N, C-alpha and C positions, 0 to 999 in steps of 0.2 A: 742287412737294408742292403738292397742291388739297386746295383747305379740307373740312376733316371734317366732314360731320353727323351731328349730335347724332342716337342710337338709344338706345334701350331698354336694350340688350343694353350700351351703354357706362356706364348708370349702377350702380354700386356696391351690392350689395344690401342690404338696411336702411338706405339711406341716405336721408336727413328730406327729404322734396319739400314743394312749396306747390302749394295749388290757389286760393291767393286773385286774385282778378281784379282786384280793388282795389289791389293795393301800386303804389304809384306807381315803384320798380324792376324790375317784373318783368322786361321786354323785356331788361334783362342780368344777370339772376340765373338761373343755373345750377340751381336748387332749381325755379325756376319753369318753366324751359323742359323738364327732366325730368317734370317733375310734369304738362304737358301729352300725354308719351309713353306712359301708364301704360296696359297693355293691359288689356282687357275682362278677360282671365283674373285678374287680380291680384284678389285678396279683401280684404288688410289690408294697408296700409304707413304706414310713420311718415311724420307730417304735420309742418309750420312752421306754429305757432298766432303768427300775424301779429299785430301791435297794430291795434286797431279806431281806426278816426278818427284814423288818423294818415300824413301826409304826406313820414313818412322811411320809409326800409328797415327790416327788421327787423333783429335783431342776429344772426340766421344767414343773411345777404346772402352770397351765393356768387356774386363776380364769374364769368361766364365766359370762363376763359381756357384758351389751350392750351399743349401744351409740345411738342417736336421729338424724340422720342423716337429711339433708335437700335436698329435690328435685325439683330442676328449683327455677328462680327470672325473672319472663316473667315479671312482673309490676315493677321490684326493682326503675327505673329510673322514675317514674309516676310524683314524687313528685320534682324533679330536674332541675331546671332552664337551659334554653336553652346553655345558656356559659358555662356551669357547665358538661353538657352531655358528649363532648368529650374528653376532661380531663380525667375527671374521668372513664368515658368506656376502656380507654387505661391503667389507675392504676388498674383497676379490669383486666382485659386482663395478666397485667403484674404479677399481684397477684395470679392468678390459672396459671402461665406459661405458657403463650403464647393461642393465639386466639383458636386453638382444643379445647381445656382444657376446657374453656372458655365457648365456647357455647356449649358443651356437655351436663356443669354444668347447662348452662343457661335454657338449652331445659328440664330439668329433666333426661339425659342420664347418667352424674357419678354424684353421692350422692356428698354431700359437708357436709363434718367431720363439728364434732363441733369447731373444732380448725380452721378451713378455715372458718365458720359462724361468727365466733369473729373477725378476722383477715378483715372481710366483712363490718362486724359494725364499726370497728375500724375505715376503710378508709371513711366510709359513715358521722361519727362522724366529722371527721378532717374539712371534706367539710359542717359543718354545716348542717347535715340531719340525725342527729342522731336517729329521730322517725322513718324514712319514712323504713328503712330494712324490708323487708315481702318477705319470701321463699314462693312459690307455696304452697307447702305438708310436710311433715316430715315421716319417716319411721324408724322405729326403726330394729337395725343391732346387730350383735353380734362382740366383738373387738375381734380381734384375734392377739395375740403379735406377735411383729418382734423375728425374731431367729436370 
């Protein structure tokens, strides 16, 4: 898996950006890196206001972190016994908070976070299929902290 490059399309709408060239932590801050990518077509944005004359990062410092999301799980039931399939699928659907998100995730249209991957593994382990959880592929993505 190659290292992902940050693009403006990765930045969540309304996420606070930093444009301060004086912040000592700017090179390792996701807000500053995202602020460098603002296209000319943007006329308004939420900004972080850095502390003046400070040699420490602001309170909204966001370290650059990536996560390994799974994409798709079309063959996840391949080793599941017929009598276990329907109740497991119903539990998986509930785990993904409904059919829409379940099917989008299963077909790789919605990434599956590391936390959700773990929950899927736990469900399969409870049913006795600990070694059969396989996702179709993985992607590296930036982890934008909640505000």
